[in-house]
N, CA, C and O of each residue as an XYZ file, in Angstrom:
284
protein
N       0.643     12.700     10.859
C      -0.472     13.539     10.585
C      -1.812     12.959     11.276
O      -2.167     11.787     11.147
N      -2.465     13.868     11.979
C      -3.605     13.488     12.660
C      -4.852     13.235     11.801
O      -4.871     13.616     10.631
N      -5.847     12.628     12.334
C      -7.078     12.473     11.588
C      -7.789     13.735     11.193
O      -8.484     13.835     10.181
N      -7.547     14.771     12.134
C      -8.162     16.102     11.828
C      -7.428     16.663     10.662
O      -8.091     17.281      9.830
N      -6.144     16.528     10.491
C      -5.408     17.163      9.321
C      -5.889     16.378      8.089
O      -6.188     17.044      7.098
N      -5.986     15.165      8.042
C      -6.451     14.391      6.923
C      -7.913     14.829      6.609
O      -8.243     15.019      5.439
N      -8.783     14.992      7.622
C     -10.184     15.356      7.281
C     -10.116     16.736      6.696
O     -10.807     16.967      5.704
N      -9.374     17.658      7.195
C      -9.321     18.955      6.606
C      -8.795     18.949      5.209
O      -9.354     19.630      4.348
N      -7.682     18.167      4.919
C      -7.148     18.058      3.500
C      -8.112     17.518      2.535
O      -8.138     17.956      1.385
N      -8.936     16.558      2.946
C      -9.844     15.936      1.880
C     -11.278     16.436      1.993
O     -12.191     15.857      1.405
N     -11.469     17.501      2.742
C     -12.769     18.126      2.765
C     -13.919     17.341      3.359
O     -15.077     17.498      2.975
N     -13.547     16.452      4.351
C     -14.508     15.583      5.066
C     -15.279     14.741      4.104
O     -16.489     14.620      4.291
N     -14.734     14.176      3.146
C     -15.375     13.144      2.264
C     -15.200     11.828      2.729
O     -14.079     11.319      2.721
N     -16.267     11.181      3.164
C     -16.208      9.875      3.918
C     -15.504      8.777      3.034
O     -14.741      7.957      3.544
N     -15.761      8.795      1.838
C     -15.152      7.811      0.968
C     -13.712      7.956      0.781
O     -12.983      6.967      0.712
N     -13.256      9.200      0.694
C     -11.839      9.512      0.522
C     -11.172      9.194      1.848
O     -10.093      8.602      1.872
N     -11.798      9.578      2.952
C     -11.168      9.205      4.215
C     -10.971      7.757      4.469
O      -9.953      7.325      5.010
N     -12.058      6.935      4.031
C     -12.052      5.576      4.098
C     -10.839      4.942      3.361
O     -10.160      4.044      3.858
N     -10.624      5.482      2.140
C      -9.571      5.011      1.282
C      -8.118      5.379      1.879
O      -7.179      4.584      1.899
N      -8.077      6.628      2.335
C      -6.768      7.014      2.918
C      -6.434      6.268      4.107
O      -5.259      5.941      4.278
N      -7.358      5.944      4.985
C      -7.040      5.197      6.221
C      -6.815      3.659      5.862
O      -6.043      2.941      6.499
N      -7.508      3.270      4.867
C      -7.320      1.870      4.459
C      -5.893      1.760      3.877
O      -5.170      0.836      4.251
N      -5.493      2.603      3.040
C      -4.104      2.551      2.444
C      -3.090      2.734      3.607
O      -2.084      2.025      3.637
N      -3.319      3.642      4.540
C      -2.401      3.767      5.596
C      -2.293      2.434      6.391
O      -1.178      1.980      6.646
N      -3.383      1.821      6.772
C      -3.365      0.510      7.487
C      -2.586     -0.503      6.561
O      -1.681     -1.178      7.052
N      -2.890     -0.608      5.359
C      -2.120     -1.498      4.549
C      -0.615     -1.330      4.514
O       0.193     -2.256      4.584
N      -0.327     -0.019      4.395
C       1.204      0.220      4.364
C       1.809     -0.071      5.701
O       2.978     -0.455      5.746
N       1.122      0.076      6.770
C       1.663     -0.182      8.112
C       1.809     -1.683      8.276
O       2.657     -2.086      9.072
N       1.090     -2.523      7.625
C       1.242     -3.954      7.639
C       2.533     -4.445      6.976
O       2.945     -5.583      7.201
N       3.164     -3.612      6.174
C       4.394     -4.037      5.482
C       5.492     -4.382      6.462
O       6.410     -5.134      6.134
N       5.403     -3.834      7.669
C       6.433     -4.023      8.679
C       6.124     -5.475      9.376
O       6.942     -6.020     10.117
N       4.977     -5.979      9.083
C       4.697     -7.334      9.537
C       4.786     -8.486      8.597
O       4.480     -9.622      8.961
N       5.183     -8.223      7.445
C       5.344     -9.232      6.427
C       6.581    -10.073      6.655
O       7.633     -9.516      6.965
N       6.511    -11.335      6.522
C       7.723    -12.138      6.699
C       8.799    -11.855      5.785
O       8.464    -11.412      4.686
N      10.028    -12.021      6.019
C      11.078    -11.676      5.108
C      10.972    -12.470      3.819
O      11.275    -11.981      2.730
N      10.527    -13.729      3.982
C      10.418    -14.570      2.714
C       9.421    -13.880      1.686
O       9.653    -13.856      0.477
N       8.316    -13.333      2.258
C       7.374    -12.680      1.415
C       7.869    -11.378      0.910
O       7.446    -10.946     -0.163
N       8.749    -10.718      1.624
C       9.299     -9.475      1.090
C      10.255     -9.815      0.021
O      10.378     -9.065     -0.947
N      10.941    -10.904      0.137
C      11.769    -11.397     -1.000
C      11.060    -11.686     -2.306
O      11.526    -11.380     -3.404
N       9.839    -12.329     -2.102
C       8.994    -12.502     -3.221
C       8.502    -11.192     -3.842
O       8.502    -11.035     -5.063
N       8.103    -10.300     -3.029
C       7.635     -8.963     -3.423
C       8.804     -8.298     -4.146
O       8.593     -7.790     -5.247
N       9.980     -8.267     -3.622
C      11.175     -7.739     -4.375
C      11.355     -8.281     -5.810
O      11.570     -7.551     -6.778
N      11.242     -9.715     -5.865
C      11.369    -10.314     -7.182
C      10.201     -9.854     -8.125
O      10.448     -9.601     -9.304
N       9.037     -9.752     -7.659
C       8.062     -9.336     -8.407
C       8.225     -7.865     -8.978
O       7.987     -7.572    -10.150
N       8.621     -7.052     -8.093
C       8.911     -5.589     -8.471
C      10.009     -5.550     -9.478
O       9.929     -4.793    -10.445
N      11.098     -6.386     -9.281
C      12.211     -6.412    -10.310
C      11.801     -6.841    -11.644
O      12.342     -6.320    -12.619
N      10.846     -7.793    -11.802
C      10.346     -8.364    -12.982
C       9.254     -7.498    -13.631
O       8.875     -7.699    -14.784
N       8.801     -6.604    -12.905
C       7.682     -5.632    -13.341
C       8.237     -4.749    -14.474
O       9.333     -4.198    -14.364
N       7.458     -4.624    -15.565
C       7.893     -3.678    -16.594
C       7.620     -2.292    -16.268
O       6.648     -2.028    -15.561
N       8.389     -1.371    -16.717
C       8.097      0.052    -16.429
C       8.911      0.486    -15.245
O       9.462     -0.369    -14.552
N       9.017      1.751    -14.976
C       9.742      2.349    -13.811
C       8.849      2.181    -12.514
O       7.627      2.331    -12.530
N       9.516      1.883    -11.499
C       8.824      1.757    -10.155
C       8.140      3.007     -9.751
O       7.125      2.956     -9.057
N       8.647      4.123    -10.152
C       8.154      5.421     -9.849
C       6.829      5.764    -10.495
O       6.108      6.650    -10.039
N       6.494      4.988    -11.656
C       5.267      5.092    -12.408
C       4.153      4.332    -11.797
O       3.000      4.514    -12.189
N       4.467      3.401    -10.758
C       3.524      2.584    -10.064
C       2.651      3.357     -9.161
O       3.074      4.247     -8.424
N       1.393      2.981     -9.244
C       0.480      3.619     -8.178
C       0.529      2.968     -6.884
O       0.990      1.831     -6.782
N       0.083      3.617     -5.886
C       0.072      3.071     -4.500
C      -0.916      2.002     -4.570
O      -0.672      1.019     -3.871
N      -1.965      1.989     -5.257
C      -2.999      0.949     -5.308
C      -2.312     -0.383     -5.987
O      -2.545     -1.501     -5.528
N      -1.515     -0.194     -7.028
C      -0.816     -1.270     -7.587
C       0.140     -1.951     -6.606
O       0.201     -3.179     -6.535
N       0.890     -1.132     -5.845
C       1.775     -1.671     -4.886
C       1.153     -2.416     -3.799
O       1.621     -3.472     -3.375
N       0.028     -1.825     -3.319
C      -0.782     -2.465     -2.298
C      -1.415     -3.788     -2.715
O      -1.556     -4.715     -1.918
N      -1.794     -3.845     -4.005
C      -2.392     -5.058     -4.597
C      -1.298     -6.177     -4.623
O      -1.565     -7.337     -4.307
N      -0.059     -5.772     -5.014
C       1.128     -6.698     -5.017
C       1.373     -7.233     -3.598
O       1.602     -8.427     -3.409
N       1.322     -6.361     -2.636
C       1.615     -6.701     -1.316
C       0.487     -7.738     -0.854
O       0.781     -8.776     -0.261
N      -0.793     -7.388     -1.164
C      -1.858     -8.343     -0.738
C      -1.694     -9.663     -1.387
O      -1.944    -10.684     -0.747
N      -1.275     -9.714     -2.662
C      -1.069    -10.986     -3.317
C       0.107    -11.764     -2.720
O       0.085    -12.995     -2.722
N       1.088    -11.103     -2.232
C       2.212    -11.771     -1.582
C       1.806    -12.299     -0.216
O       2.207    -13.391      0.188
N       1.039    -11.541      0.461
C       0.545    -11.988      1.827
C      -0.397    -13.176      1.723
O      -0.387    -14.072      2.567
N      -1.250    -13.166      0.627
C      -2.071    -14.340      0.469
C      -1.360    -15.607      0.039
O      -1.760    -16.716      0.395
N      -0.281    -15.424     -0.744
C       0.522    -16.578     -1.181
C       1.443    -17.115      0.004
O       1.941    -18.241     -0.031
N       1.617    -16.289      0.975
C       2.545    -16.735      2.024
C       1.850    -17.768      2.982
O       2.475    -18.253      3.924
C-alpha cells in the first residue's frame, strides 16, 4: 500500500499517519531480530494470559521492543 493510499484512508491526519508509519517500521524490524531474541519473544507470548488474537498491535510492538532492549 502506498503512502497516498494510507493518506486517503486516514483522512490526512498527521498524528494517525505518524502512528501508522511508526508501526509499519517497527513491524519491518521483526525481520532483523536475532533468532535468540525471537525465542525469548516466543516464550513471552506462550506465557501471556489470554488469547493471542486479543492482543493489540501496540502490545505486541511493546513486547518486541522489550526483547530488543534485553538482547
